[in-house]
MINU-381343 format. One record per residue (C-alpha): residue number from 1; x, y, z; residue in three letters. Coordinates in Angstrom, 2 decimals. Layout:
BEGIN
ATOM  zanu       px       py       pz  baro
ATOM   NUM        X        Y        Z   ala
...
REM end
This chain:
BEGIN
ATOM  zanu       px       py       pz  baro
ATOM     1    -0.09    -0.02     0.02   arg
ATOM     2     1.27     3.47    -1.05   glu
ATOM     3    -0.53     5.24     1.69   arg
ATOM     4    -2.70     4.26     4.92   phe
ATOM     5    -6.60     4.99     5.09   asp
ATOM     6    -7.39     6.02     8.91   phe
ATOM     7   -11.16     6.03     7.69   gly
ATOM     8   -12.05     9.65     8.90   gly
ATOM     9   -10.82     8.75    12.85   arg
ATOM    10   -11.36    11.37    15.33   asp
ATOM    11    -8.57    11.25    18.01   val
ATOM    12   -10.30    13.49    20.41   ala
ATOM    13   -11.37    10.66    22.67   ser
ATOM    14    -8.16     8.84    22.73   trp
ATOM    15    -6.63    11.30    25.67   phe
ATOM    16    -7.61    11.43    29.34   pro
ATOM    17    -8.91    14.23    31.01   arg
ATOM    18    -6.14    14.28    33.89   his
ATOM    19    -3.50    15.71    31.59   met
ATOM    20    -4.61    19.07    31.31   ala
ATOM    21    -4.81    19.03    35.34   lys
ATOM    22    -0.95    17.56    35.06   gly
ATOM    23    -0.26    20.41    32.78   leu
ATOM    24    -1.10    22.93    35.05   arg
ATOM    25     0.53    21.43    37.96   gln
ATOM    26     3.98    21.46    35.97   met
ATOM    27     3.88    24.99    35.20   arg
ATOM    28     3.39    25.27    38.78   leu
ATOM    29     6.69    22.69    39.39   ala
ATOM    30     8.98    24.94    36.40   leu
ATOM    31     9.29    28.00    39.21   arg
ATOM    32    11.81    25.38    41.01   arg
ATOM    33    13.16    23.92    37.99   ala
ATOM    34    16.90    24.41    36.82   asp
ATOM    35    16.82    21.78    33.93   cys
ATOM    36    13.98    19.80    32.27   leu
ATOM    37    14.81    15.90    31.15   val
ATOM    38    12.21    14.85    28.69   glu
ATOM    39    11.55    11.36    28.17   arg
ATOM    40    10.83     9.81    24.21   ser
ATOM    41    10.33     6.24    22.40   his
ATOM    42    10.24     7.86    19.11   ile
ATOM    43    12.56    10.97    18.17   pro
ATOM    44     9.80    13.50    16.61   leu
ATOM    45     6.12    11.84    17.24   ser
ATOM    46     7.45    10.95    20.44   gly
ATOM    47     7.26    14.54    21.80   arg
ATOM    48     4.69    17.11    22.71   asn
ATOM    49     5.60    20.47    21.63   pro
ATOM    50     2.76    22.18    24.06   ala
ATOM    51     5.55    20.91    26.69   leu
ATOM    52     7.82    23.33    25.62   gln
ATOM    53     5.67    26.30    24.79   glu
ATOM    54     4.20    26.05    28.09   ala
ATOM    55     7.00    25.63    30.30   leu
ATOM    56     9.55    28.22    28.64   gly
ATOM    57    13.01    28.45    28.73   ile
ATOM    58    15.07    26.16    30.27   arg
ATOM    59    18.14    23.81    29.89   pro
ATOM    60    16.76    20.62    27.91   his
ATOM    61    17.95    16.91    27.98   val
ATOM    62    16.22    14.65    25.43   leu
ATOM    63    16.42    10.66    26.79   val
ATOM    64    15.67     8.22    24.09   met
ATOM    65    14.19     4.74    25.87   asn
ATOM    66    14.28     1.39    24.20   lys
ATOM    67    17.16     2.30    21.79   met
ATOM    68    17.93    -1.08    21.60   asp
ATOM    69    14.79    -1.74    19.65   leu
ATOM    70    15.05     1.04    17.40   ala
ATOM    71    16.01     0.80    13.53   asp
ATOM    72    20.22     1.55    13.65   pro
ATOM    73    19.93     2.54    10.38   arg
ATOM    74    17.91     5.21    11.46   arg
ATOM    75    19.76     7.67    13.66   gln
ATOM    76    17.76     9.95    16.65   pro
ATOM    77    16.86    13.31    15.18   val
ATOM    78    17.04    16.89    17.53   ser
ATOM    79    14.35    19.27    17.54   ala
ATOM    80    17.26    22.03    17.44   gly
ATOM    81    18.91    23.20    20.04   ala
ATOM    82    17.09    26.55    21.90   gly
ATOM    83    18.07    29.22    24.03   pro
ATOM    84    18.61    28.82    28.27   gly
ATOM    85    21.41    26.13    28.28   gly
ATOM    86    20.36    24.31    24.87   gly
ATOM    87    18.98    20.90    24.02   gln
ATOM    88    21.19    17.68    24.08   arg
ATOM    89    20.27    13.90    23.99   trp
ATOM    90    21.34    11.06    25.42   cys
ATOM    91    19.92     6.80    25.05   his
ATOM    92    20.88     3.25    26.27   arg
ATOM    93    23.79     2.64    23.84   gln
ATOM    94    27.21     2.55    24.00   pro
ATOM    95    26.33     3.88    27.69   cys
ATOM    96    23.76     3.46    29.52   pro
ATOM    97    21.18     6.86    30.06   cys
ATOM    98    21.60     6.66    33.88   ser
ATOM    99    25.42     7.01    33.61   leu
ATOM   100    25.01    10.26    31.32   gln
ATOM   101    22.06    11.84    33.13   val
ATOM   102    23.45    13.47    36.12   val
ATOM   103    26.84    14.98    34.61   pro
ATOM   104    24.80    16.16    31.68   met
ATOM   105    22.22    17.62    33.77   val
ATOM   106    24.94    19.28    35.93   ala
ATOM   107    27.29    20.54    33.21   ser
ATOM   108    23.85    22.20    31.52   leu
ATOM   109    22.80    23.99    34.73   val
ATOM   110    26.06    25.65    35.49   ala
ATOM   111    26.60    27.06    32.15   lys
ATOM   112    22.85    28.28    32.00   gly
ATOM   113    21.74    31.26    34.01   pro
ATOM   114    19.30    30.14    37.14   arg
ATOM   115    17.94    33.82    37.79   tyr
ATOM   116    16.73    33.79    41.52   his
ATOM   117    17.88    30.54    42.14   arg
ATOM   118    21.30    31.57    41.96   ala
ATOM   119    22.08    31.14    45.42   glu
ATOM   120    21.32    27.37    45.87   ser
ATOM   121    23.56    24.67    45.31   ser
ATOM   122    20.75    21.99    44.78   glu
ATOM   123    19.13    21.00    41.05   his
ATOM   124    15.58    20.63    40.80   asn
ATOM   125    15.28    18.54    37.49   ile
ATOM   126    11.24    18.44    35.91   leu
ATOM   127    11.29    15.26    34.10   val
ATOM   128     8.74    15.40    31.43   ile
ATOM   129     7.28    13.46    28.33   gly
ATOM   130     4.18    11.70    26.85   val
ATOM   131     2.56     8.41    28.48   pro
ATOM   132     4.49     5.35    29.36   asn
ATOM   133     7.64     6.50    28.13   val
ATOM   134    10.05     5.54    31.48   gly
ATOM   135    10.09     8.90    33.43   lys
ATOM   136     9.42     6.82    36.38   ser
ATOM   137    11.86     4.10    35.85   ser
ATOM   138    14.41     6.78    34.83   leu
ATOM   139    13.95     8.07    38.20   ile
ATOM   140    14.13     4.86    40.20   asn
ATOM   141    17.05     3.85    38.00   ser
ATOM   142    19.08     7.34    39.02   leu
ATOM   143    18.05     6.67    42.81   arg
ATOM   144    19.67     3.30    42.79   arg
ATOM   145    22.84     3.99    40.66   leu
ATOM   146    23.89     7.40    42.46   his
ATOM   147    22.19     6.77    46.31   leu
ATOM   148    21.79     2.69    46.12   lys
ATOM   149    18.16     3.42    47.08   lys
ATOM   150    15.12     1.51    46.20   gly
ATOM   151    12.31     2.69    44.09   lys
ATOM   152    10.40     5.85    45.28   ala
ATOM   153     7.54     6.17    42.55   thr
ATOM   154     5.32     3.62    40.93   ala
ATOM   155     5.79     2.32    37.45   val
ATOM   156     3.61     0.28    35.29   gly
ATOM   157     3.62    -1.12    31.49   gly
ATOM   158     0.37     0.87    30.71   glu
ATOM   159    -0.12     4.83    30.40   pro
ATOM   160    -1.48     6.84    33.17   gly
ATOM   161     0.31     5.31    36.54   val
ATOM   162     1.65     8.53    36.88   thr
ATOM   163    -1.64    11.23    37.19   lys
ATOM   164    -0.33    14.38    39.06   ala
ATOM   165     3.26    15.93    39.64   val
ATOM   166     4.53    14.12    42.74   leu
ATOM   167     6.97    15.89    45.53   ser
ATOM   168    10.77    15.92    44.74   arg
ATOM   169    12.61    12.81    44.88   ile
ATOM   170    16.54    12.78    45.51   gln
ATOM   171    18.89    11.08    43.06   val
ATOM   172    22.23    12.12    43.95   cys
ATOM   173    24.15    13.49    46.50   glu
ATOM   174    26.98    15.38    44.54   lys
ATOM   175    25.47    17.26    43.18   pro
ATOM   176    22.53    17.42    45.30   leu
ATOM   177    19.87    16.83    42.89   met
ATOM   178    16.09    16.63    43.38   tyr
ATOM   179    14.01    14.90    40.18   leu
ATOM   180    10.12    15.36    39.93   val
ATOM   181     8.04    12.84    38.32   asp
ATOM   182     5.20    14.22    36.14   thr
ATOM   183     2.35    12.79    34.21   pro
ATOM   184     2.53    11.78    30.90   gly
ATOM   185     0.68    14.64    28.55   val
ATOM   186    -0.27    14.49    25.19   leu
ATOM   187    -1.04    17.53    22.56   pro
ATOM   188    -4.61    18.26    23.00   pro
ATOM   189    -4.86    17.90    19.26   arg
ATOM   190    -2.60    16.13    17.08   leu
ATOM   191    -1.05    17.38    14.08   gly
ATOM   192    -2.34    14.13    12.32   asp
ATOM   193    -4.15    10.89    13.17   val
ATOM   194    -0.84     9.30    11.62   glu
ATOM   195     0.75    11.11    14.77   met
ATOM   196    -1.51     9.26    17.11   gly
ATOM   197    -0.99     6.01    15.74   met
ATOM   198     2.87     5.98    16.09   lys
ATOM   199     2.02     7.14    20.23   leu
ATOM   200    -0.41     4.33    20.53   ala
ATOM   201     1.47     1.62    18.89   leu
ATOM   202     4.63     2.64    21.36   cys
ATOM   203     2.22     2.54    24.38   gly
ATOM   204     1.28     6.10    25.03   ala
ATOM   205    -2.54     5.64    24.47   ile
ATOM   206    -4.57     2.74    25.85   arg
ATOM   207    -5.02     0.08    23.12   asp
ATOM   208    -8.64    -0.07    23.69   his
ATOM   209    -9.28     3.48    22.93   leu
ATOM   210    -7.66     2.82    19.46   val
ATOM   211    -8.28    -0.23    18.42   gly
ATOM   212    -6.24    -3.16    18.39   glu
ATOM   213    -7.38    -4.39    15.14   asp
ATOM   214    -6.56    -0.38    13.39   val
ATOM   215    -3.31    -0.71    15.43   met
ATOM   216    -2.27    -3.97    14.03   ala
ATOM   217    -3.19    -2.62    10.42   asp
ATOM   218    -1.19     0.45    10.66   tyr
ATOM   219     1.58    -1.71    12.02   leu
ATOM   220     1.54    -4.07     9.18   leu
ATOM   221     1.75    -1.21     6.75   tyr
ATOM   222     4.38     0.71     8.53   thr
ATOM   223     6.70    -2.41     8.59   leu
ATOM   224     6.00    -3.26     4.90   asn
ATOM   225     6.73     0.19     3.74   lys
ATOM   226    10.31     0.21     5.76   gln
ATOM   227    10.84    -3.36     4.28   gln
ATOM   228    11.34    -4.76     8.04   gln
ATOM   229     9.97    -8.40     6.93   phe
ATOM   230    10.87    -9.83    10.22   gly
ATOM   231     7.55   -10.68    10.87   tyr
ATOM   232     7.20   -12.97     7.86   val
ATOM   233    10.23   -15.34     9.58   gln
ATOM   234     8.42   -14.96    13.09   arg
ATOM   235     4.98   -16.18    12.06   tyr
ATOM   236     6.78   -18.66     9.50   arg
ATOM   237     4.93   -16.92     6.15   leu
ATOM   238     6.15   -17.87     2.43   gly
ATOM   239     6.36   -14.11     1.93   gln
ATOM   240     5.21   -10.56     3.14   pro
ATOM   241     1.69   -10.06     3.48   cys
ATOM   242    -0.36    -6.70     2.59   asp
ATOM   243    -3.78    -7.72     4.07   his
ATOM   244    -3.96    -7.78     7.94   ile
ATOM   245    -6.54    -9.88     7.71   glu
ATOM   246    -4.86   -12.71     6.26   ala
ATOM   247    -2.06   -12.07     8.91   leu
ATOM   248    -4.35   -12.86    11.75   leu
ATOM   249    -5.91   -15.56    10.16   lys
ATOM   250    -2.43   -17.24    10.00   his
ATOM   251    -1.37   -16.21    13.65   val
ATOM   252    -4.31   -17.30    15.58   ala
ATOM   253    -4.06   -20.50    13.16   leu
ATOM   254    -0.53   -21.57    14.17   thr
ATOM   255    -0.64   -20.14    17.93   gln
ATOM   256    -4.20   -21.57    18.58   gly
ATOM   257    -6.01   -18.12    19.26   arg
ATOM   258    -9.46   -19.55    19.29   thr
ATOM   259   -12.34   -18.72    20.78   gln
ATOM   260   -16.25   -20.35    21.70   arg
ATOM   261   -19.11   -18.52    20.09   val
ATOM   262   -22.71   -19.44    20.81   lys
ATOM   263   -24.55   -19.31    17.05   val
ATOM   264   -28.27   -18.90    16.79   leu
ATOM   265   -29.68   -21.53    14.59   thr
ATOM   266   -33.23   -23.02    13.63   gly
ATOM   267   -32.98   -26.04    15.28   thr
ATOM   268   -31.20   -24.04    18.86   gly
ATOM   269   -28.37   -22.70    19.96   asn
ATOM   270   -24.83   -24.16    18.88   val
ATOM   271   -21.24   -24.04    20.06   asn
ATOM   272   -18.66   -22.98    17.29   met
ATOM   273   -14.89   -22.74    17.97   thr
ATOM   274   -14.09   -19.83    15.62   met
ATOM   275   -10.74   -17.87    15.30   leu
ATOM   276    -9.92   -15.27    17.72   asn
ATOM   277    -8.55   -12.14    15.76   tyr
ATOM   278    -8.40    -9.47    18.51   pro
ATOM   279    -6.23   -11.83    20.47   ala
ATOM   280    -3.94   -12.74    17.25   ala
ATOM   281    -3.78    -8.81    16.51   ala
ATOM   282    -2.69    -8.27    20.11   tyr
ATOM   283    -0.17   -10.72    19.71   glu
ATOM   284     1.00    -9.15    16.77   phe
ATOM   285     1.50    -6.16    18.76   leu
ATOM   286     3.08    -7.42    21.83   arg
ATOM   287     5.77    -8.97    19.46   asp
ATOM   288     6.27    -5.54    17.76   phe
ATOM   289     7.01    -4.25    20.98   arg
ATOM   290     8.99    -6.69    22.52   ala
ATOM   291    11.46    -6.78    19.67   gly
ATOM   292    10.47    -9.67    18.09   arg
ATOM   293     9.76    -8.52    14.63   leu
ATOM   294    13.15    -6.71    14.53   gly
ATOM   295    14.37    -3.30    14.92   arg
ATOM   296    12.27    -0.79    14.04   val
ATOM   297    11.72     3.19    14.12   thr
ATOM   298     8.71     4.42    13.50   leu
ATOM   299     9.50     7.74    12.41   asp
REM end
């Protein structure tokens, strides 16, 4: 396929109401922030421009997550350096991001103006990003690395675990550094539905709000467009497939994804075993997110 038909879908129903409250809280927390650490799965669509507009001018570090699942041929792209100390990015390879963040933040804060906070030696860092990109996990990782302490904030595999701006969490002694976990915030209006679909594939939007079937179809379209045919080997297909129904049927048959369905007939109710296409679509999405279909960058 040369293009994907989104069928006039409206993305307004994909976003929880707590995000507007979270953005208001983040504006208040910004008054004490010396630097922003932004977490992202994908280099362009995975970032919320409203965060930069709302949170003002601060030194800014972009931390790419799950780089081991990204296509090494498609390098991360910076959105450009800005004022207030500029923007840097770091990722998981070749050095874990936990080892890079604290020195990079300390360097940016030292070089940038701190205005009314110049007399304080402590560093206050606001951790931002769209939902489910590992903000809380990053804080816990830094805390374990530099303070040898256990986790201080809840984490989860679905978006929406953090719903409010939390109190400061110390992650380092020298320099004295505190991080503030924040809820994931999506733009109130996306530039296009395709951006929303990429965010959904990365887990920033709950699957059922978008629909596992259309997500699986868009994923197949994207893999074929990028000539990423790892799914052919994974599911032992003879050749690449352009129709999601045929792929899901094959996955359901080979992996035993079936369901019992009651059918009304003229002679009574009959229980039949049918292929479970939603379960097959979920299996396809889960394999992609686990990297079992190959290393893919959606942007």
